[in-house]
C-alpha positions in Angstrom: 99.1 -114.1 -53.5 98.6 -115.2 -57.1 99.8 -112.7 -59.7 98.5 -112.0 -63.1 99.2 -109.5 -65.9 97.1 -108.2 -68.8 98.6 -109.0 -72.2 98.1 -105.4 -73.2 100.9 -104.6 -70.7 103.5 -106.3 -72.9 104.8 -106.0 -76.4 104.8 -108.5 -79.2 102.5 -111.2 -80.4 100.1 -113.0 -78.0 102.3 -116.0 -78.0 105.4 -113.9 -77.1 103.5 -112.2 -74.4 102.3 -115.4 -72.8 105.8 -116.9 -72.9 107.3 -113.8 -71.3 104.6 -113.8 -68.5 105.2 -117.4 -67.8 109.0 -117.1 -67.7 108.7 -114.1 -65.3 106.8 -116.2 -62.9 103.2 -114.9 -63.3 100.4 -117.4 -62.4 97.9 -116.1 -64.8 97.0 -113.5 -67.5 94.2 -111.2 -68.6 93.6 -111.8 -72.3 93.1 -108.4 -74.0 90.6 -108.7 -76.8 92.8 -107.1 -79.5 95.5 -109.6 -78.7 93.2 -112.5 -79.3 91.7 -110.9 -82.5 95.2 -110.5 -84.0 96.4 -114.0 -83.0 96.4 -116.9 -85.6 95.6 -119.3 -82.7 92.0 -120.3 -82.1 90.7 -119.7 -78.5 91.0 -123.4 -77.6 94.7 -123.3 -78.9 95.4 -120.3 -76.7 93.9 -122.1 -73.8 96.2 -125.1 -74.4 99.2 -122.8 -74.8 98.4 -121.2 -71.5 98.0 -124.6 -69.8 101.4 -125.7 -71.2 103.0 -122.6 -69.8 101.4 -123.0 -66.4 99.2 -119.9 -66.8 95.5 -119.5 -66.0 93.3 -117.2 -68.0 92.0 -115.1 -65.2 90.0 -112.4 -67.2 88.8 -111.6 -70.7 88.6 -107.9 -71.4 87.1 -105.5 -72.2 83.4 -105.6 -72.9 82.4 -102.0 -73.6 79.2 -99.8 -73.7 76.7 -102.4 -72.4 74.5 -100.8 -69.9 71.9 -98.0 -69.7 71.3 -97.7 -73.4 68.1 -97.8 -75.6 66.3 -101.1 -75.8 67.3 -101.8 -79.4 71.0 -101.2 -78.7 70.9 -103.3 -75.5 69.4 -106.2 -77.5 72.4 -106.0 -79.9 74.7 -105.8 -76.9 73.3 -109.1 -75.5 73.7 -110.7 -78.9 77.4 -109.6 -78.9 77.8 -110.8 -75.3 76.4 -114.3 -76.1 79.0 -114.7 -78.8 81.8 -113.5 -76.5 80.7 -115.8 -73.6 80.8 -118.8 -76.0 84.3 -117.7 -77.0 85.4 -117.3 -73.3 84.3 -120.9 -72.6 86.6 -122.1 -75.3 89.3 -119.8 -74.0 88.9 -121.1 -70.4 88.2 -117.7 -69.0 85.5 -117.5 -66.3 85.4 -113.7 -65.7 84.7 -110.9 -68.1 85.5 -107.2 -67.6 82.7 -104.9 -68.4 83.6 -101.2 -68.4 81.2 -98.4 -67.5 79.7 -97.0 -70.7 81.1 -94.1 -72.7 78.4 -94.5 -75.4 76.8 -91.1 -76.3 73.4 -92.9 -76.3 73.9 -94.1 -72.6 71.5 -92.4 -70.2 72.1 -91.4 -66.6 69.8 -93.9 -65.0 71.2 -96.2 -62.3 68.1 -98.3 -62.1 68.3 -99.0 -65.9 72.0 -99.7 -65.6 71.4 -102.2 -62.8 68.6 -103.9 -64.7 70.8 -104.3 -67.8 73.7 -105.6 -65.9 71.4 -108.1 -64.1 70.2 -109.4 -67.4 73.8 -109.6 -68.7 74.8 -111.5 -65.6 71.9 -114.0 -66.1 73.2 -114.7 -69.6 76.8 -115.0 -68.3 75.7 -117.4 -65.6 74.3 -119.8 -68.3 77.9 -120.1 -69.6 79.5 -120.4 -66.2 80.9 -116.9 -66.4 81.1 -114.0 -63.9 80.7 -110.3 -64.9 83.1 -107.8 -63.2 81.8 -104.2 -63.6 84.4 -101.5 -63.6 84.1 -97.7 -63.4 86.2 -96.0 -66.1 87.6 -92.8 -64.8 86.2 -91.1 -67.9 82.9 -93.1 -67.9 79.9 -91.1 -69.3 77.8 -91.4 -66.2 79.6 -93.9 -64.0 83.2 -92.9 -63.3 83.9 -93.8 -59.6 84.3 -97.2 -58.0 81.6 -96.5 -55.3 79.1 -95.5 -57.9 79.8 -98.7 -59.8 79.4 -100.7 -56.6 76.0 -99.1 -55.8 74.8 -100.3 -59.3 76.2 -103.8 -58.7 74.6 -104.0 -55.3 71.2 -102.8 -56.7 71.4 -105.5 -59.4 71.8 -108.1 -56.7 73.0 -111.0 -59.0 75.4 -113.7 -57.8 77.3 -113.6 -61.1 77.8 -109.8 -61.0 80.5 -108.2 -59.0 82.9 -105.3 -59.4 86.4 -104.9 -60.7 88.6 -102.4 -58.9 91.4 -100.6 -60.8 93.9 -98.6 -58.9 94.4 -96.1 -61.8 90.7 -95.3 -62.3 90.3 -94.9 -58.5 93.4 -92.9 -57.7 93.5 -90.8 -60.8 90.2 -89.2 -59.9 91.3 -88.6 -56.3 88.7 -91.0 -54.9 89.1 -92.1 -51.3 90.0 -95.8 -51.3 88.9 -96.3 -47.7 85.4 -96.9 -48.9 86.6 -100.1 -50.6 86.3 -101.7 -47.2 82.6 -101.4 -47.3 82.4 -103.8 -50.3 82.2 -107.5 -49.4 85.3 -109.2 -50.5 83.4 -111.9 -52.4 81.8 -109.2 -54.6 85.2 -107.9 -55.7 85.7 -110.2 -58.7 89.0 -108.7 -59.8 91.7 -106.2 -58.9 93.8 -104.5 -61.5 96.9 -102.5 -60.5 98.8 -99.7 -62.2 100.8 -96.7 -61.0 101.3 -93.4 -62.8 103.2 -90.2 -62.6 101.2 -87.2 -61.5 101.1 -84.9 -64.5 98.3 -82.4 -65.4 96.7 -83.9 -68.5 93.4 -85.3 -69.8 92.7 -88.4 -67.8 92.0 -90.5 -70.9 95.4 -89.7 -72.4 97.0 -90.2 -69.0 95.5 -93.6 -68.8 96.2 -94.8 -72.3 99.8 -93.7 -72.5 101.4 -93.1 -69.1 100.5 -95.9 -66.7 103.4 -97.8 -65.1 103.9 -100.6 -62.7 103.3 -100.2 -59.0 106.2 -98.4 -57.4 107.2 -96.5 -60.5 104.7 -93.6 -60.2 103.2 -91.3 -57.7 100.1 -93.2 -56.6 99.6 -94.9 -53.2 98.9 -98.3 -54.8 100.0 -100.1 -51.6 97.5 -98.2 -49.5 94.7 -99.1 -52.0 95.7 -102.8 -51.9 95.6 -102.8 -48.1 91.9 -101.6 -48.2 91.1 -104.3 -50.8 92.7 -107.1 -48.8 90.8 -106.1 -45.6 87.6 -106.9 -47.5 88.7 -110.6 -47.7 89.4 -110.4 -51.4 91.2 -113.6 -52.4 91.7 -113.1 -56.1 95.0 -112.3 -57.9 96.9 -109.1 -57.9 96.8 -108.2 -61.6 98.6 -105.6 -63.7 96.9 -103.6 -66.4 99.3 -101.0 -67.7 98.9 -99.0 -70.9 102.3 -97.4 -71.6 103.9 -96.4 -74.9 107.4 -97.4 -73.7 106.4 -100.9 -72.6 104.7 -101.5 -75.9 108.0 -100.9 -77.7 110.3 -102.7 -75.3 111.1 -106.4 -75.3 108.4 -108.4 -73.6 110.6 -110.6 -71.5 112.4 -107.9 -69.5 109.2 -106.0 -69.2 107.5 -109.0 -67.7 110.3 -109.5 -65.2 110.0 -105.8 -64.2 106.3 -106.2 -63.9 106.6 -109.3 -61.7 109.2 -107.6 -59.5 106.8 -104.7 -59.0 104.2 -107.0 -57.6 106.7 -108.8 -55.3 107.8 -105.5 -54.0 104.2 -104.3 -53.6 103.3 -107.5 -51.6 106.3 -106.9 -49.4 105.2 -103.3 -48.8 101.6 -104.3 -48.2 102.5 -107.3 -46.1 100.6 -109.8 -48.2 101.8 -113.4 -47.6 101.8 -115.5 -50.8 101.1 -118.7 -48.9 98.4 -117.3 -46.7 95.9 -115.2 -48.6 93.4 -115.8 -45.9 95.6 -113.8 -43.5 96.8 -111.2 -46.0 98.4 -108.7 -43.7 101.2 -110.8 -42.4 104.8 -110.4 -43.6 106.0 -112.1 -46.8 108.7 -114.5 -45.8 109.7 -115.3 -49.4 111.7 -112.1 -49.8 114.7 -111.5 -47.5 114.7 -108.1 -45.7 116.4 -105.2 -47.5 120.2 -104.9 -46.9 120.9 -101.2 -47.6 124.4 -100.6 -48.9 126.6 -98.3 -46.7 129.1 -97.0 -49.3 130.9 -97.4 -52.5 133.7 -100.0 -52.4 134.8 -99.3 -56.0 133.7 -98.2 -59.4 135.1 -100.3 -62.3 135.9 -98.8 -65.7 136.6 -101.0 -68.7 138.7 -99.8 -71.6 140.8 -101.1 -74.4 143.3 -98.2 -74.0 143.9 -97.3 -70.4 146.1 -94.3 -71.0 143.4 -91.6 -71.5 141.6 -92.7 -68.3 144.7 -93.2 -66.2 146.0 -89.8 -67.3 142.8 -88.2 -65.9 143.0 -90.2 -62.7 146.7 -89.2 -62.3 145.8 -85.6 -62.8 143.0 -85.9 -60.3 145.6 -87.0 -57.7 144.9 -90.8 -57.8 147.7 -93.3 -57.4 148.0 -96.8 -58.9 148.3 -98.8 -55.7 147.6 -102.4 -56.6 147.0 -104.9 -59.4 144.7 -107.9 -59.6 146.6 -111.2 -59.2 145.1 -112.9 -62.2 143.4 -110.3 -64.3 144.5 -107.1 -66.2 142.8 -104.8 -63.6 144.6 -102.0 -61.7 143.4 -100.3 -58.5 143.7 -96.5 -58.4 143.0 -94.9 -55.1 142.8 -91.6 -53.3 141.4 -91.5 -49.8 138.5 -93.8 -49.8 137.8 -93.3 -53.5 138.8 -96.5 -55.4 138.7 -96.9 -59.1 139.4 -100.2 -61.0 140.7 -99.9 -64.5 140.0 -103.1 -66.4 141.8 -103.6 -69.8 140.7 -107.2 -70.2 137.1 -106.6 -71.4 136.2 -106.6 -75.0 135.1 -103.0 -75.8 135.7 -100.6 -78.7 139.0 -98.7 -78.4 137.2 -95.4 -77.8 134.4 -96.8 -75.7 135.7 -96.6 -72.1 132.7 -97.1 -69.8 131.6 -97.7 -66.3 130.9 -101.4 -66.2 130.6 -102.4 -62.5 130.1 -100.9 -59.0 131.1 -102.4 -55.7 128.6 -101.7 -53.0 129.8 -102.0 -49.4 127.2 -104.1 -47.5 126.8 -105.3 -43.9 125.5 -108.6 -45.3 126.6 -109.4 -48.8 124.9 -112.8 -48.8 121.6 -111.3 -47.6 121.8 -108.6 -50.3 122.4 -111.2 -53.0 119.5 -113.4 -51.7 117.1 -110.5 -51.7 118.2 -109.6 -55.3 117.6 -113.1 -56.4 114.2 -113.2 -54.8 113.3 -110.1 -56.6 114.2 -111.6 -60.0 117.7 -110.2 -60.3 119.6 -113.5 -60.6 123.2 -113.6 -59.4 125.5 -113.3 -62.4 128.0 -116.1 -63.1 131.6 -114.9 -62.5 134.8 -116.1 -64.0 137.4 -116.3 -61.2 140.5 -118.1 -60.1 140.2 -120.6 -57.2 142.0 -118.2 -54.9 139.9 -115.1 -55.8 137.4 -113.8 -53.2 133.9 -115.0 -53.7 131.8 -112.0 -54.7 128.1 -112.0 -55.6 127.0 -109.7 -58.4 123.7 -108.9 -60.1 123.0 -106.9 -63.2 121.1 -103.6 -63.0 118.6 -102.9 -65.8 121.3 -100.9 -67.8 123.7 -103.9 -67.6 125.9 -102.4 -64.9 127.2 -105.2 -62.6 126.6 -104.6 -58.9 128.9 -106.4 -56.5 128.0 -106.8 -52.9 131.2 -106.3 -50.9 131.8 -107.0 -47.2 132.0 -103.7 -45.3 133.6 -105.3 -42.2 137.0 -104.3 -40.8 138.7 -107.4 -42.1 137.5 -106.8 -45.7 140.9 -105.7 -46.8 142.2 -109.2 -46.1 139.2 -111.4 -46.8 137.1 -109.4 -49.3 137.6 -108.1 -52.8 140.8 -106.2 -51.9 142.6 -109.4 -51.0 142.6 -110.2 -54.7 145.0 -107.3 -55.4 148.7 -107.2 -54.8 150.3 -103.9 -53.8 152.6 -102.3 -56.4 154.5 -100.3 -53.9 152.8 -96.9 -54.4 150.8 -95.7 -51.4 147.4 -94.0 -51.8 147.7 -90.4 -52.7 147.1 -87.7 -50.0 143.3 -87.2 -50.1 142.4 -84.1 -52.0 139.5 -86.3 -53.1 138.3 -88.4 -50.2 135.5 -90.6 -51.5 133.0 -91.3 -54.3 130.1 -88.9 -53.8 127.8 -90.3 -56.4 127.5 -92.1 -59.7 125.5 -91.0 -62.7 124.3 -93.8 -64.9 122.5 -93.1 -68.1 119.7 -95.6 -68.7 118.4 -97.0 -72.0 115.2 -94.9 -72.7 112.9 -97.9 -72.1 114.4 -98.9 -68.8 114.2 -95.7 -66.8 111.2 -96.5 -64.6 112.5 -100.1 -64.3 115.8 -98.8 -63.0 114.2 -96.7 -60.4 112.1 -99.6 -59.1 115.1 -101.9 -59.2 117.3 -99.7 -57.1 114.5 -99.0 -54.6 113.3 -102.6 -54.2 116.4 -104.7 -54.7 119.0 -102.3 -53.0 116.6 -100.7 -50.6 117.6 -97.1 -51.7 115.2 -94.2 -51.4 114.1 -92.5 -54.6 113.7 -88.8 -55.0 111.2 -87.1 -57.4 112.1 -87.1 -61.1 113.4 -83.9 -62.6 113.6 -82.8 -66.2 116.8 -81.1 -67.4 117.0 -79.1 -70.6 119.5 -80.5 -73.1 120.4 -78.7 -76.4 118.6 -81.5 -78.3 115.7 -82.1 -76.0 115.0 -83.0 -72.4 116.8 -85.3 -70.0 114.9 -87.0 -67.2 116.7 -87.7 -64.0 115.9 -89.5 -60.8 118.3 -89.9 -57.9 118.3 -92.8 -55.4 120.3 -92.9 -52.2 120.7 -94.4 -48.8 119.6 -92.4 -45.7 123.0 -90.9 -44.9 123.9 -90.1 -48.5 127.0 -92.3 -48.6 125.5 -94.1 -51.6 123.9 -91.9 -54.2 123.1 -92.8 -57.8 121.6 -90.5 -60.3 119.6 -92.3 -63.0 119.2 -90.4 -66.2 117.6 -91.0 -69.6 118.3 -88.7 -72.5 116.2 -87.3 -75.4 118.8 -88.2 -78.1 119.5 -91.9 -77.8 122.0 -91.9 -80.7 124.2 -89.3 -79.1 127.2 -90.8 -77.1 127.5 -87.6 -75.1 124.0 -88.0 -73.8 124.8 -91.6 -72.9 127.9 -90.6 -71.0 128.3 -91.9 -67.4 130.2 -90.1 -64.7 131.8 -90.5 -61.3 131.6 -87.6 -58.9 134.4 -87.3 -56.3 133.8 -85.5 -53.0 136.4 -83.0 -51.9 136.6 -80.5 -49.1 138.2 -77.8 -51.3 137.0 -78.0 -54.9 139.1 -74.9 -55.9 142.3 -76.5 -54.8 141.4 -79.8 -56.4 140.5 -78.0 -59.7 143.8 -76.1 -59.6 145.8 -79.3 -59.1 144.0 -81.0 -61.9 144.6 -78.0 -64.3 148.2 -77.6 -63.2 148.8 -81.3 -64.0 148.0 -80.3 -67.6 144.5 -81.7 -67.8 141.7 -79.4 -69.1 138.5 -79.0 -67.2 135.2 -78.6 -69.1 135.0 -74.9 -70.3 131.9 -73.0 -69.1 130.5 -70.0 -71.1 131.0 -66.5 -69.6 127.2 -66.0 -69.8 126.7 -68.5 -67.0 128.9 -66.4 -64.6 127.1 -63.2 -65.5 123.9 -65.0 -64.5 125.5 -66.2 -61.2 126.5 -62.6 -60.4 122.8 -61.5 -60.8 121.4 -64.3 -58.7 124.0 -64.5 -55.8 126.4 -62.4 -53.9 130.0 -63.6 -53.7 133.1 -62.6 -51.8 135.7 -60.5 -53.6 137.4 -62.6 -56.3 135.3 -65.7 -55.6 133.2 -65.5 -58.8 136.4 -64.8 -60.9 138.0 -67.9 -59.5 135.0 -70.0 -60.5 135.1 -68.4 -64.0 138.8 -69.2 -64.3 138.4 -72.8 -63.4 135.0 -73.6 -64.8 133.4 -74.2 -61.4 129.6 -74.3 -61.3 127.7 -73.1 -58.2 124.3 -73.9 -56.7 122.6 -73.0 -53.5 119.5 -74.7 -52.0 116.6 -73.2 -50.1 118.2 -74.0 -46.7 121.4 -72.1 -47.6 123.5 -75.2 -48.4 125.9 -74.8 -51.4 127.4 -77.0 -54.0 130.5 -76.2 -56.0 131.5 -78.6 -58.8 133.4 -78.9 -62.1 133.9 -81.5 -64.7 136.7 -83.2 -66.7 136.5 -83.8 -70.5 134.8 -87.1 -71.6 136.9 -90.2 -72.4 134.8 -92.7 -74.3 131.6 -92.7 -72.3 133.1 -91.5 -69.0 133.9 -88.3 -67.3 134.6 -87.2 -63.8 133.2 -84.5 -61.5 134.8 -82.8 -58.5 132.4 -81.4 -56.0 132.2 -79.8 -52.6 129.1 -79.8 -50.5 128.6 -77.3 -47.7 125.8 -76.6 -45.3 124.1 -80.0 -45.8 123.5 -79.5 -49.6 122.1 -82.9 -50.9 121.4 -82.0 -54.5 123.2 -82.7 -57.7 123.2 -79.3 -59.4 120.2 -79.8 -61.6 120.1 -76.1 -62.3 123.6 -76.3 -63.8 123.0 -79.4 -65.8 121.8 -77.6 -69.0 125.0 -75.6 -69.0 127.1 -78.6 -68.5 125.3 -80.6 -71.2 125.6 -77.7 -73.7 129.4 -77.4 -72.9 129.9 -81.1 -73.5 128.1 -80.9 -76.8 130.3 -77.9 -77.8 133.5 -79.7 -77.0 132.3 -82.8 -78.9 131.5 -80.7 -81.9 134.8 -78.9 -81.8 136.7 -82.2 -81.5 134.8 -83.6 -84.5 135.6 -80.6 -86.6 139.3 -80.8 -85.7 139.4 -84.5 -86.4 140.4 -85.2 -82.7 
């Protein structure tokens, strides 16, 4: 289906917004009135700019407080409308959005509202324009889509139809099944937005917290299915009011927006090339190829000694070196870490730069990523190097799709490495349990959508974690069996490197033994305050000496409602990276969110002490 986006959904000048929408692949735009008023371009120049970019002007919006008002005020409204319709003709827009009135002078009289809208539609028709009447969720007398449709139906004018907006419908808890009672030709426009599900005033919710489909808690796909069953053949258009999007760069936001509509069409089953049969599968997007495990995590650093010292203490062995690049492979069990000293980074800025994902079909995974606007990254490699496709996640992390087959050691990425004669260490750690990636504050929702749509991972609900300097928001994504888990986090203090730290969690069957080995190797674990263990004693019963052991080693403990337990501890941070040792028992699938505030406070304390000592 055709796709469109309201200019209010993007940041920047109108020209910047139009360029971003076109480059992201949108077919058309809704011109928001404030964007036009602030533009130095005349309406006919905006029309020409859109044409040059291959964009249609699908809607002009909004026209407010028109109907069911006193006669003198309605006469002024018609005068205003005549001027706007003339402007729209120059702009090349043939549909105007009219919101249900919030004017204090508006009266609760459906017959009068229908009469006024009929007269407005008569005027619009003289200019070749259609009127799409929308129920605002906070409308004074008309606040539901079915009420708005009854008024449109009573008006009975060919140039008058309705606009359906997923936010206004779902935020009020209206049943979208009734949409199927509206003839498709009378649905003049469809606007889509998702939103989280907070308890707040609906107007504030709408103006500041909308997001793209798939990033919130609404069943936008279900609503779209109802709309398509009416025979609606117009565009799927995004209208999103969001403080974060208004401050982020327009170009990546537009790509994120377009990706959300591609993923939505896939979920709904709307074929772009057959809008007359909208419930068939979309062939343009290859099927999801869900990763089955972590092939490797790649750390880049200018000085490898601090990182390799930690890996050595954790029991990893340096087993191989890349044939043509300064990259070493450190391994323990099935946990593989690449240490790359060839990248250009600050000396103290070690960071997680790339992740290898085991895939049953690397080519299919890359093709899906490209179809969902995550282009394959160019890769500098020697002729003999294994061909690996990689895409960039929203935070810049490179994701490599690696063959998970039995011959991968000889034909995949590991064939690029030559053994250095040191066998893998005996597995105290046996695999990477999960990765924690801190996102730029304005890419958090985009990251969740990216990992869900591009990688086919399932997303859990967001959780807020108390940090000494604010709140961190976290959302985990994973494959069904938990062999790939990624925790996406955004912090409240974007200038603090501790908040922006990334970490790799290693799974072990005995975290106490693993922690002792690490400590005995001379590497310090993150110290945990005694008050934490006093609280544990109050909340849980432990075997004799168990709690004392946890206190001695800095091991944190969590238990879920089903009785599963999690024991975990952390290393100190090197650059932007630290490691976690964890043991899951009884099917525990969490990440220790209850313990995160304690861990964050401990990291801040270590950082502050290091700064004071000059270390």
